[in-house]
Each structure stands twice: as structure tokens, then as C-alpha cells.
C-alpha positions as semicolon CSV with decimal commas, in nm:
position;residue;x (nm);y (nm);z (nm)
1;X;2,169;7,779;10,746
2;X;2,164;8,130;10,646
3;X;2,495;8,258;10,891
4;X;2,322;8,597;10,933
5;X;2,030;8,313;11,110
6;X;2,329;8,074;11,231
7;X;2,406;8,440;11,404
8;X;2,092;8,431;11,670
9;X;2,101;8,177;11,915
10;X;1,795;7,985;11,889
11;X;1,712;7,723;12,211
12;X;1,476;7,544;12,388
13;X;1,342;7,755;12,717
14;X;1,100;7,811;12,970
15;X;0,778;8,072;12,900
16;X;0,871;8,140;13,238
17;X;1,173;8,279;13,229
18;X;1,104;8,693;13,308
19;X;1,219;8,806;12,957
20;X;0,986;8,569;12,730
21;X;0,699;8,666;12,963
22;X;0,740;9,026;12,901
23;X;0,823;8,936;12,497
24;X;0,494;8,757;12,540
25;X;0,332;9,023;12,670
26;X;0,484;9,278;12,393
27;X;0,310;9,014;12,174
28;X;0,011;9,011;12,314
29;X;-0,004;9,392;12,307
30;X;0,074;9,368;11,932
31;X;-0,152;9,132;11,790
32;X;-0,461;9,349;12,065
33;X;-0,352;9,627;11,814
34;X;-0,429;9,492;11,511
35;X;-0,700;9,258;11,518
36;X;-0,973;9,193;11,761
37;X;-1,002;8,938;12,011
38;X;-1,209;8,696;11,872
39;X;-0,946;8,651;11,610
40;X;-0,667;8,664;11,819
41;X;-0,608;8,266;11,926
42;X;-0,297;8,312;12,155
43;X;-0,129;7,994;12,384
44;X;-0,118;8,154;12,768
45;X;0,195;8,034;12,909
46;X;0,107;7,774;13,099
47;X;-0,044;7,618;12,761
48;X;0,335;7,689;12,660
49;X;0,442;7,456;12,942
50;X;0,224;7,132;12,842
51;X;0,435;6,896;12,710
52;X;0,254;6,827;12,360
53;X;0,474;7,241;12,303
54;X;0,836;7,255;12,284
55;X;0,932;7,575;12,376
56;X;1,218;7,792;12,247
57;X;1,369;8,114;12,263
58;X;1,625;8,344;12,001
59;X;1,858;8,525;12,230
60;X;2,120;8,770;12,017
61;X;2,420;8,889;12,225
62;X;2,257;8,691;12,502
63;X;1,927;8,876;12,526
64;X;1,626;8,746;12,442
65;X;1,467;8,880;12,079
66;X;1,262;8,642;11,985
67;X;1,076;8,347;12,050
68;X;0,833;8,034;11,911
69;X;0,627;7,765;12,070
70;X;0,610;7,395;11,826
71;X;0,277;7,201;11,943
72;X;0,284;6,829;11,860
73;X;-0,136;6,779;11,747
74;X;-0,230;6,449;11,809
75;X;-0,319;6,390;11,449
76;X;0,026;6,440;11,379
77;X;0,107;6,706;11,242
78;X;0,285;7,038;11,412
79;X;0,135;7,387;11,462
80;X;0,372;7,668;11,515
81;X;0,262;7,880;11,805
82;X;0,405;8,236;11,975
83;X;0,597;8,292;11,720
84;X;0,793;8,657;11,745
85;X;1,080;8,863;11,708
86;X;1,142;9,187;11,908
87;X;1,118;9,503;11,716
88;X;1,480;9,557;11,797
89;X;1,605;9,212;11,586
90;X;1,397;9,235;11,293
91;X;1,571;9,280;10,991
92;X;1,860;9,040;11,137
93;X;1,708;8,725;11,029
94;X;1,588;8,636;11,338
95;X;1,255;8,507;11,271
96;X;1,358;8,259;10,941
97;X;1,661;8,087;11,220
98;X;1,342;8,046;11,529
99;X;1,159;7,861;11,238
100;X;1,391;7,694;11,110
101;X;1,470;7,545;11,448
102;X;1,116;7,463;11,475
103;X;1,125;7,320;11,160
104;X;1,416;7,085;11,239
105;X;1,243;6,982;11,574
106;X;0,959;6,901;11,400
107;X;1,197;6,671;11,169
108;X;1,337;6,530;11,434
109;X;0,946;6,405;11,603
110;X;0,923;6,270;11,273
111;X;0,609;6,481;11,165
112;X;0,495;6,456;10,818
113;X;0,322;6,859;10,811
114;X;0,351;7,177;11,021
115;X;0,056;7,396;11,031
116;X;0,012;7,800;11,162
117;X;-0,253;8,058;11,176
118;X;-0,120;8,431;11,125
119;X;-0,329;8,773;11,025
120;X;-0,367;8,902;10,702
121;X;-0,224;9,183;10,861
122;X;0,133;9,068;10,918
123;X;0,281;9,175;10,623
124;X;0,614;9,007;10,757
125;X;0,532;8,703;10,841
126;X;0,340;8,616;10,543
127;X;0,653;8,704;10,403
128;X;0,885;8,462;10,634
129;X;0,630;8,154;10,583
130;X;0,597;8,184;10,229
131;X;0,959;8,244;10,152
132;X;1,051;7,925;10,378
133;X;0,756;7,674;10,105
134;X;0,426;7,754;10,331
135;X;0,145;7,730;10,175
136;X;-0,229;7,839;10,226
137;X;-0,468;7,623;10,293
138;X;-0,831;7,564;10,445
139;X;-0,873;7,634;10,865
140;X;-0,745;7,327;11,057
141;X;-0,821;7,181;11,344
142;X;-1,041;7,359;11,601
143;X;-0,996;7,706;11,343
144;X;-1,297;7,861;11,219
145;X;-1,267;8,057;10,891
146;X;-1,189;8,438;10,985
147;X;-1,122;8,644;10,721
148;X;-0,829;8,866;10,923
149;X;-0,669;8,456;10,961
150;X;-0,421;8,333;10,698
151;X;-0,382;7,921;10,727
152;X;-0,067;7,757;10,548
153;X;0,069;7,444;10,531
154;X;0,436;7,334;10,432
155;X;0,514;6,906;10,422
156;X;0,794;6,776;10,587
157;X;1,059;6,558;10,440
158;X;0,947;6,246;10,638
159;X;0,854;6,055;10,422
160;X;0,586;5,754;10,490
161;X;0,554;5,901;10,837
162;X;0,148;5,879;10,901
163;X;0,017;6,221;10,934
164;X;-0,213;6,472;10,795
165;X;-0,268;6,477;10,370
166;X;-0,205;6,739;10,243
167;X;-0,601;6,797;10,193
168;X;-0,576;6,838;10,555
169;X;-0,770;6,492;10,611
170;X;-0,651;6,353;10,892
171;X;-0,620;5,961;11,015
172;X;-0,738;6,039;11,337
173;X;-0,968;6,262;11,330
């Protein structure tokens, strides 16, 4: 693990924690400035507390500086949701630490793939995902084509597990 990424403490946490609620409100405001409402596919706090979601909080010096969630899809893949790093913590590899922890969680859950949707205007996020091995795919799940969305996928090392094929076909849909 990158020593800088190791300095961010990323652990399971509650989306209902007041500091996290504020961070999610900041994220909502950020994406609302970038994209029209129909291009924002946000999970609310209650959805982040669902049994199929694992929510993580990143802290630096004990302060909440980022978050991210892994939603386990019934089709057998993980979906990254609500990844965000506060502006004051950017450039400190907190996003990479969150991503690594979410990938670890997906691997422990024996998922074969992780997928995500992000916006075309979020160059830093796109750079992070590409540098971590994610590649662009067609819309998946309930997503529809959107010129402001980028859909990505990464295959995990859980060979032999049932899940979603690289083409996006799902054995259970």
C-alpha cells in the first residue's frame, strides 16, 4: 500500500454520523453545480444504510475527510457509490485509500467485478479510476446512456466466482 494512502484511516462507518451527513451534503452540492438533476444518480442516507451497502469513512488526524460505499448488486458485482474527498484533503491520496479499501471489501465478498458511474467533468475521479485499472464500459444495471456519465469496470482476482462477465452480461438478470 502507498505510504501516503496508509496515512488515511479508512474504516466502516455510519452514513448517519453528523460529520458524514455534512460531507454527503457537500458532495450533493458539488455534483449539483456540475450536472443537471437527471444526471445525478445519488443514494440518500437511508439507501446507504441498506443491508447490501458497505459504507466507509476516511479520517485524517481523526477528522472525517472522505467517504465511499460498496453496493453489492444481486447480479453478483459490486458498485462503487458516494466516493468523495473533501476539498481540504485532496492531493493527499485519500481517494486512493478509500478505493483500495472498497476493492478489498469487494474481494472479501468474493465479487468478480466492481463497476461505477461517474461524471465526465470529474477529471480527478476519472484519473484515479483509470490509474487503478478501471476501464470504460456500457451503462449497466438501471443506468441509461447519458452524455455526462462515464461507466467503468474493474475485474478483481476472484477467478472462478460467479458474477458478471466482462461484456456486462449478467447470469441472474
